[in-house]
C-alpha positions, 0 to 999 in steps of 0.5 A, a space after each residue: 202744647 194746645 192744638 188749635 182747631 181751625 174752623 171751616 168756611 161752613 162752620 164760620 157761615 154757620 156762626 154768622 147766620 146763627 148770630 143774625 136776626 130773622 129780619 137780617 137773614 130775609 134781607 140777605 136772602 133777597 139781596 142775594 137773589 137779586 144779585 143772582 137775578 142780575 147775573 143770570 136772570 135767563 137761568 132763573 125759572 119763575 114757573 110755579 111747577 117745575 118740569 
């Protein structure tokens, strides 16, 4: 009997991102950033220098 290797969530995510074009990665990052900003805009620091 052959043992089946189940992929971890990280492995699945890596596979998805590996197959994406650079343009798709940039778009995805932009959408996720906008979503995070809408959810918790008070926790996003826009300063170029961190304390």
